[in-house]
N, C-alpha and C positions, 0 to 999 in steps of 0.2 A: 822290118819284122825280126831279123836275127837278134836285135838288141832285146826285144821282148822275151824271146826264148831263153836268152842268157839270164835275164832277170828272173824268169820263172824257175830255171834250174837252180839259181842261187837261193831262192826262197825255199824250194823243196829241200835243198841240201841243208839249209839252216834249220828247217823244221824237223828234219830227220835226226839231227844231232842231239843227243841227250843233254839235258841241262846239268846233270850231275857228272861226277868224275867218271871216266871210262872204266875204272877198276870196279865200280859199284854195279854196273850193268853190262852184261856181255853185248857185244855188237850184234845187231840183227842183220840178217841177210835180206836183201830186197828180193821178194819172190818174183817180181816182174823182170828182173835182169836175166834170169835163165828161162828160155822158152818152155822147157819141160816143166819147170816148177810153176810157171804162170798157167800152163794148161791144167795142171793138177789143182791149182787154186781156183781156176774158173769152174772146173768140174765140181769141186767141193761146194762152191757158191751156188751152182746150178741145182745140186742135190738139196741144199738147204732151202732154196727158193721153192723147189717143187714140193718139199715137205710142208712148207708154210702155206703154199697154195692149196694143197690137199686138206690141211687143217682148216683153212679159211672156208673151203668148200663144204666141209663137214659142219662147221659152225654157222654158216650163213643161214640155213633153214631155222636153226635154233634162235638166232638173233632176230630173224623175221617173225617167228612165232612169239618171241618175247615182246617185240614191238607191237604186234597185233593185240596181245593180251594187255599191254600197257595202254594202248589206245581204247580197247574195250572197257578196261577198268576206268579210264579217264572219262569216257562218255557215260559210263554207269554212274560215276561220281557226279558228273554234271547233271544227269537226269535226276539223281536223288537230291541234289542241291536245289534244283528247280522245283521238285515236288515239295520239299521242305519250305521253300519260299512261298509257294502257293498256299500251303496249309497254314502258314503263319498269317498270310493276308486274309484267309477265310476266317481264322480265329479272331483276328483283330476286327473284322467287319461284324462278326457275331457279337463280339464284346461291345462294339460301338452301338449296335442296335439295342442291346440289353441296357446300356447306360441311358440311351435316348428314351427307352420305354420307362425306365425308373424315374427320369427327370419329368417326363410327361405325367406320370402317375402322381408324383409329389406336387406338381404344379397345378394339377387339375382343380383343386379346391380354391386356389388363390389367384390364378391367372385367367384373364379373359380367354386367351388362346394358349393352351399348354405347349403348343409347338413353338411359340415365341420364346419360351424359356430356354430350350436347348440351343436355340439359334445364337443366344448371347453368352453361352457358357462353353468353355473348353472341356469337352467330354473326356479327354485323356487324363485330366487331372483327378478324375474320380475312380480310376482303375488302379488298384494296388499291384505290386509286383507278382502277387499270387493270383491275380485275376479277379479278386473280389471287388465289388462295387461299394464305394464309401457313401452310404445313404445320408449319414450325418453331415458330411461335407456338402452334399447336394442341397440339403435343407438350408444350411448356412448360406450357401451361395445364392439360393433362390430368394432368401430373405433380404440379402444385400442387394440383389438385382431389383427387387421391388422398391427398396429405398432409393436406389439410383434412378430407376425408371418407373415411377408410380403409374404412368399411363398404361402399363401392361397389366395392372391389377384388374380383377373382376369387379365390375360396377354392381353394387348392391342396390336393387330397386325395391323399395318398400311400398310402392303404390299398389292398391288393390287391383287385382286382375278383373277384367270384364269377361263375362262368359262368352264362349264361342257359340255362334249359331249352329243349331242342329237341324238340318233340313228334313230329317225323318220325323220330327215332331210337328204337331199342329194339324191343320186341315189336310195338308198334302200327305200326311203320314197315315191316315185312316182308310185309304183306298178310294177316295173321291177324286182321284186324279183324272183329268181329261186326257185322253190319248189322241194322238194325231195319226194313229194307224187307221187307214181306211177300213180295214177288216173289222176292227173293234168298233168303230163308229157305225158301220152297217149292221153289225150284230146287235148293237144297242137300239138302233131304230127298229129293227125287226122284232126285238123283244118287246118294245113299247107297243108296237102295232098289234102284236098277238094278245097283249094284256088289255087292249082296248083303250087305251089312253088317248 
């Protein structure tokens, strides 16, 4: 162990020696060599440490409050970001419904089922950057879709329609209906008996 102490002393001596010439810098005295100077240095360092502890104690509540404000602002920003994202999603959904309705309206005259039309189209293609719907583009795409898939077109039936039966017409419509209600049957029998038939 004594060898390590000697090595440490040599390193300390070497580090304390100035690299420049001794004339340029006056020699410093080691404050730890004199016990009284060491005590004064320790007291000075203690006063400085106490001053810094006092300052840190004063600044700690301010730092804590700044951190709370930062966290509150961060959570407020996150909340606002989430609200913005939700509003954008709602706007996109409304826009999609509007485009779907426009496609159905334009496809109603030519397609057997207008809902088939929007199933084969990319609805995002018909919304401009400003949110307007491109109806001309929809018409073109619907025409091209009918060319590619003619089975989606409305089938025109030129055969004459047969009339529907109307049960209120004819003999049952003039009041000569027979009733299965026993009260009505009994009333009819009594009426005939009173008239003498």
